[in-house]
C-alpha positions as YAML, in Angstrom:
chain: A
units: angstrom
residues:
- id: 1
  name: MET
  ca: [-0.54, 1.80, 2.09]
- id: 2
  name: SER
  ca: [-0.16, -0.41, -0.88]
- id: 3
  name: ILE
  ca: [-2.55, -3.18, -1.34]
- id: 4
  name: CYS
  ca: [0.22, -5.22, -1.45]
- id: 5
  name: ALA
  ca: [1.29, -4.38, 2.31]
- id: 6
  name: LYS
  ca: [-2.25, -5.48, 3.60]
- id: 7
  name: THR
  ca: [-3.42, -8.59, 4.94]
- id: 8
  name: GLY
  ca: [-6.28, -10.74, 3.23]
- id: 9
  name: ARG
  ca: [-8.00, -9.85, 6.05]
- id: 10
  name: ALA
  ca: [-7.51, -6.39, 5.73]
- id: 11
  name: ILE
  ca: [-8.25, -6.33, 2.07]
- id: 12
  name: ARG
  ca: [-11.60, -8.27, 2.48]
- id: 13
  name: GLU
  ca: [-13.11, -5.64, 4.86]
- id: 14
  name: LEU
  ca: [-12.34, -2.93, 2.36]
- id: 15
  name: ILE
  ca: [-13.89, -4.58, -0.35]
- id: 16
  name: LEU
  ca: [-16.81, -5.71, 1.69]
- id: 17
  name: SER
  ca: [-17.27, -1.88, 3.00]
- id: 18
  name: LYS
  ca: [-17.04, -0.82, -0.70]
- id: 19
  name: LYS
  ca: [-14.23, 1.24, 0.00]
- id: 20
  name: ILE
  ca: [-12.35, -0.50, -2.94]
- id: 21
  name: SER
  ca: [-13.53, -2.92, -5.59]
- id: 22
  name: ALA
  ca: [-12.32, -6.51, -6.06]
- id: 23
  name: ARG
  ca: [-11.29, -5.36, -9.68]
- id: 24
  name: GLU
  ca: [-9.31, -2.40, -8.08]
- id: 25
  name: VAL
  ca: [-7.39, -5.10, -5.92]
- id: 26
  name: VAL
  ca: [-6.73, -7.32, -8.87]
- id: 27
  name: ARG
  ca: [-5.60, -4.68, -10.87]
- id: 28
  name: GLU
  ca: [-3.19, -3.19, -8.35]
- id: 29
  name: LEU
  ca: [-1.86, -6.89, -7.52]
- id: 30
  name: LEU
  ca: [-1.32, -7.61, -11.40]
- id: 31
  name: THR
  ca: [0.53, -4.11, -11.82]
- id: 32
  name: HIS
  ca: [2.93, -5.38, -8.88]
- id: 33
  name: ILE
  ca: [3.29, -8.61, -10.29]
- id: 34
  name: SER
  ca: [4.25, -7.15, -13.57]
- id: 35
  name: ASN
  ca: [6.35, -4.63, -12.13]
- id: 36
  name: THR
  ca: [8.49, -7.21, -9.79]
- id: 37
  name: ASP
  ca: [8.39, -10.41, -11.37]
- id: 38
  name: PRO
  ca: [11.06, -9.81, -14.30]
- id: 39
  name: LYS
  ca: [13.48, -9.44, -11.55]
- id: 40
  name: ILE
  ca: [12.46, -12.53, -9.12]
- id: 41
  name: LYS
  ca: [10.67, -14.73, -11.55]
- id: 42
  name: ALA
  ca: [8.23, -16.03, -9.09]
- id: 43
  name: TYR
  ca: [5.48, -16.83, -11.38]
- id: 44
  name: LEU
  ca: [5.26, -19.37, -14.15]
- id: 45
  name: THR
  ca: [1.84, -17.94, -15.30]
- id: 46
  name: VAL
  ca: [-0.28, -15.30, -14.55]
- id: 47
  name: CYS
  ca: [-3.82, -15.39, -15.65]
- id: 48
  name: GLU
  ca: [-5.04, -12.05, -15.82]
- id: 49
  name: GLU
  ca: [-8.22, -12.42, -17.59]
- id: 50
  name: SER
  ca: [-9.49, -15.03, -15.36]
- id: 51
  name: ALA
  ca: [-8.49, -13.11, -12.25]
- id: 52
  name: LEU
  ca: [-10.34, -9.80, -13.55]
- id: 53
  name: LYS
  ca: [-13.22, -12.06, -14.38]
- id: 54
  name: GLN
  ca: [-13.23, -13.54, -10.97]
- id: 55
  name: ALA
  ca: [-13.17, -10.05, -9.58]
- id: 56
  name: GLU
  ca: [-15.96, -8.82, -11.46]
- id: 57
  name: LEU
  ca: [-17.84, -11.42, -9.95]
- id: 58
  name: ILE
  ca: [-17.12, -10.89, -6.60]
- id: 59
  name: ASP
  ca: [-18.18, -7.12, -7.18]
- id: 60
  name: ALA
  ca: [-21.64, -8.11, -8.79]
- id: 61
  name: LYS
  ca: [-22.22, -10.52, -5.64]
- id: 62
  name: ILE
  ca: [-21.24, -7.49, -3.37]
- id: 63
  name: ALA
  ca: [-23.49, -5.35, -5.05]
- id: 64
  name: ALA
  ca: [-26.50, -7.48, -4.97]
- id: 65
  name: ASN
  ca: [-25.89, -8.09, -1.12]
- id: 66
  name: GLN
  ca: [-25.09, -11.53, -1.42]
- id: 67
  name: THR
  ca: [-21.82, -11.95, 0.37]
...
């Protein structure tokens, strides 16, 4: 099942259990946005770099058991 079809709570549990990284989640969501937004035009701005940096910080905190 695609990340886009999961609830926020389900994604959180996957990340905390290390079944998927926050970076992987962000990458999949960014791909989904780039594939669908040209048709639906829902986003004015997509901050890819910022989202990926935040995901890396989350992954680092999880790796250090700081959740």
